[in-house]
C-alpha positions as CSV (number, residue, x, y, z in Angstrom):
1,M,-84.0,100.6,109.1
2,S,-86.5,98.7,111.4
3,E,-86.4,95.1,112.2
4,I,-89.4,92.7,111.7
5,V,-89.4,90.0,114.3
6,M,-91.3,86.7,114.5
7,P,-94.6,87.8,116.0
8,R,-96.6,86.1,118.7
9,L,-99.7,85.1,116.8
10,S,-101.4,83.1,119.5
11,D,-101.1,82.8,123.3
12,S,-99.6,79.4,123.2
13,M,-97.1,80.2,120.3
14,E,-93.4,79.8,121.2
15,E,-92.0,79.6,117.7
16,G,-93.2,80.0,114.1
17,T,-92.2,78.7,110.7
18,I,-92.1,81.0,107.7
19,L,-94.0,78.9,105.1
20,K,-93.8,81.4,102.3
21,W,-92.7,85.0,101.7
22,L,-95.5,86.9,99.9
23,K,-93.1,89.7,99.0
24,A,-89.6,89.4,97.4
25,D,-86.4,90.8,98.8
26,G,-86.1,94.5,97.7
27,D,-89.9,94.9,97.2
28,A,-91.6,98.1,98.4
29,V,-94.1,97.3,101.1
30,A,-97.0,99.4,102.3
31,R,-98.3,99.3,105.9
32,G,-100.9,96.5,106.3
33,E,-99.6,94.6,103.2
34,P,-99.3,90.8,103.6
35,L,-95.6,89.9,104.1
36,A,-95.5,86.2,104.9
37,E,-97.4,83.1,105.8
38,I,-96.4,81.9,109.2
39,E,-97.3,78.5,110.7
40,T,-97.8,78.3,114.4
41,D,-98.5,75.2,116.6
42,K,-102.2,75.6,115.8
43,A,-102.7,77.4,112.5
44,T,-101.2,79.1,109.4
45,L,-101.7,82.9,109.5
46,T,-100.8,85.8,107.2
47,Y,-98.5,88.3,108.8
48,E,-98.9,91.9,107.7
49,S,-96.4,94.8,107.7
50,D,-96.6,97.3,110.5
51,A,-94.9,100.0,108.5
52,A,-94.0,101.0,104.9
53,G,-90.6,100.5,103.5
54,V,-88.3,98.4,101.3
55,L,-88.1,94.7,102.4
56,T,-84.8,92.9,103.1
57,I,-85.5,89.2,103.9
58,V,-83.2,87.9,106.6
59,V,-84.6,84.4,107.1
60,A,-85.5,82.0,104.2
61,A,-88.9,80.3,103.8
62,G,-89.0,77.0,105.7
63,E,-87.1,78.3,108.7
64,T,-88.5,77.9,112.2
65,L,-87.6,80.5,114.8
66,P,-88.6,81.5,118.3
67,I,-90.8,84.6,118.9
68,G,-88.8,87.8,118.8
69,S,-86.2,86.6,116.3
70,V,-85.4,88.9,113.4
71,I,-87.0,87.6,110.2
72,A,-86.6,90.7,107.9
73,K,-85.7,94.4,107.9
74,L,-87.5,97.3,106.5
75,D,-85.6,100.3,105.0
76,D,-87.2,103.7,104.8
77,P,-89.1,104.0,101.5
78,G,-86.7,106.6,100.1
79,A,-83.6,104.8,101.1
80,S,-83.3,102.7,97.9
81,N,-83.5,105.9,95.7
82,G,-80.1,107.1,97.1
83,E,-78.5,103.8,96.4
84,A,-79.9,103.8,92.8
85,D,-78.4,107.2,92.2
86,A,-74.9,106.2,93.4
87,P,-73.9,104.1,90.3
88,A,-75.1,106.9,88.0
89,D,-72.8,109.4,89.8
90,A,-69.9,106.9,89.5
91,D,-70.6,106.6,85.7
92,A,-70.5,110.4,85.4
93,D,-67.2,110.5,87.3
94,A,-65.7,107.9,85.0
95,D,-66.8,109.8,81.9
96,A,-65.2,113.0,83.3
97,D,-62.0,111.1,84.0
98,A,-62.0,109.7,80.5
99,E,-62.3,113.2,79.1
100,H,-59.4,114.6,81.2
101,S,-57.1,111.7,80.2
102,A,-57.8,112.0,76.5
């Protein structure tokens, strides 16, 4: 899992405000895809992902944070597949237990 931090979008920028997330929590994101609109002291800019993965939003829209603060995390693209398989395995175990107790 990699962290996405508040970027320095201008030389004078000390903090930024996340105006709007362009992706939802849990969405798959490709490298270069727009993630959020960030307002600086001078402009509103679109921030793009530096890597591919599954987005976990850490900071809500409307929050103002200093540069370098973690705003989101990116899981490996295949990480969500393992989690999706876990409940199916649990269901299979429950079915097997039901057969043994019958």
